[in-house]
N, C-alpha and C positions, 0 to 999 in steps of 0.2 A: 539122721534118717527120718526126721520128723515129717518132711514133705512126702516121703514115700508112705509112711504110716497113715497119713491123713487123706491120701489120694486113692490108693489101691484097695480093691475088694479084699476081704479077709482071706479068701482062698488063694489069691495071688500073693499076698503077704506071706502066707504059709509056705508057698512054693519057694519064694525068695529066701525065706529063713532057712531052708534046707541046703542052700548053696553055700559053699565055703567063702569066708572073708579073707581077702589077701591084703597084706600090708606091703607097700612099695616105698622104697627110699627115694629121696630127692634125686632127680635126673634119670630115674628109671624110665624105660620106654614101655608104655602101656600098649600101644598099637603102632606097628611099623608101616611106613609108606610102601605101597605097591604089594602089600600082602593081602591074602583073602581073610576076611573076618570070620573067625570061628567062635568068638565070644565078644560080647559088648559089655562095657563097664558101667556100673552105676556107682557113683562116688558117695561114700559114707562120711569120710573125713579127709581134710587136706585140700589140695588144689592140683588140678590137672590142666595143662594148656595144650592147645592144638596149633601146630605150626606148619608152614609150607616153606620148603627150602629149594632154591634154584641151583643150577649147576655150579655156580661160583661159590656157593655156600652161604649166600645171603638169605636170611630168614625173616619171616613176618608172622606174627601171632594172629591167628584168625579169630579165636575165641577162647574163653576160659570156662572150665567145667567146675562148678561149685557143688558142695554136698547136696545130695538128693537129685542131681542131674546126671545125664548121660551124654554120649557123643553122638549127635544126630548123623554125622557123616559115616560113622561106623554102622549105625542102624541102617542107613540107606544102602551102604555097600552090602551088608548082611542080607537084607530083604531082596536085593536084586542080584545076589551072587556076583558082585563086582569087587575089584581090588580097592583097597582103602587108599585114597589119593593123597593123604597128608600123614602127619605123624603126631601122636599124642604122647606127651611126656609128663612126668611128675615134677611139679615145681616145688611142692611142699609135701613132706612125708604123708602118705595117704593110705586110707583103707578103702578097698573097693570090693564089690561083689561082681563076679563075672557071669553074665547070662549066656548060656550056650545058644548058638545060632538057631538050632531047631526050636528052642523055646521062644526066642524072639519072634519067629514066624508064627508059631502056634498061638501065642498069646494075643496076636493081632486079631484072631478070630474068636478066641475063647473069652477074653476079658475086655470089656468096653473101656475100662479105666486105663488099661495099657495102650490101647489104640489112641485114646485122648492124650495120654502122656507123650506118645510119639508125635502126634499132630502139634501139640503145644511146643515141643522142641523144634519142629520144622519152622513154625512161625517165629519163635524167639531168635533162633540162630539166623534165619533169613534176614530178619530185621537188623541184627547185629552186623551181618556181613554187608548189607546195604550201607550201614553207617560207616563201616570200614572203607568201602569203595568210595563213598562220598568224601571221606577225609583224605584219602590218598589222591583222588582225582581232582578235587576242587579246593582243598584247603592247603595253605602253605605249611611247610614243616614247622616253622616257628609257632604257628597257632596250634598245630597238633601237639607240639611239645607242651605248651602251656596248659592245654586241656588235659593232657595225660598227667602232668604234675598236680593239677587241681584234683583230679580223680584219686591219685595216691594220697594227697593231703587229707581228703575226707576219710580215708581208711587208716592212715598212719599218724596223722597230725603233721606238725611242721618239720619234723625230722624224718625224712623219707629214706629208707634203706633200700637202695637200688643202684645198679651199676649203669654206666653209660651204654654198655653193650646191650643190656636187657631193654633199656628205653628205646634204643635203635631198632631192636627186633619188633617191639610192640608197635612202634610208629611206622615201621617199614622204610627205614633209611639207613645210611651208614653211620657207624659209631663216631667217625670223625666229624660228621655234620652235627650230631647231638653234642659232642664235646665242645665244639665251637660255639653253638648257641647257648650252652650252659655257662660257658666262660663269659659270654656277653651279658647274660643275666646277672652273673656275679659282679661284673664290672659296673652294672647299673644298680647294684645294691639290692637286688631282689632276693638273691640266694647267697649262701656260703657253701662252697664245695669242700667236702672232706672225703677221705677214702671210703668209698662205698655208701656215702651218705650225702644227701642234698638237704641243706637246712634252709627253709623258707623264712625270710625275715621281713618281707613286705608283701602286701596283697598283690597277687599276680594278675 
């Protein structure tokens, strides 16, 4: 909660401190698609991801919410009284504080730091979504896979704990495509595939 503490006015931090903290387990749904937003989350601990699912069940991860952050699409839906167009779920057991919709709106006028917090989220998420669109529209799946593996390597080291299905969701393609590309990387001695683990043994 460090980023909240160093950003918001004391009066706003005091208001947030009065709200209950909720602990959610892995795979819990924080915000449901097509629902009206009554509360928006600020993540204190853990990881939340926002995804879009089509009629066939295919998913794509739009962005990740880290501690100190909120979901800009839920804020947008809340401020405009619109339905939430995606789904937010807990990837890693998380603690969140839920801000009631009436406070979300009131704070936009009452606290300059809250308004700036929201504007910063707009910019950051818009930038991320542009990057996602660029990757899907203009980059081949194999290059996107390599970039994603390098991203995870920076976080986890050479032993990456992740499934083919999760990689497929994050890249925006089918699991079978990811499995085929990973097997090719293994054949070329870049990685070793184990159950739920991808071991990087050469520079990607």
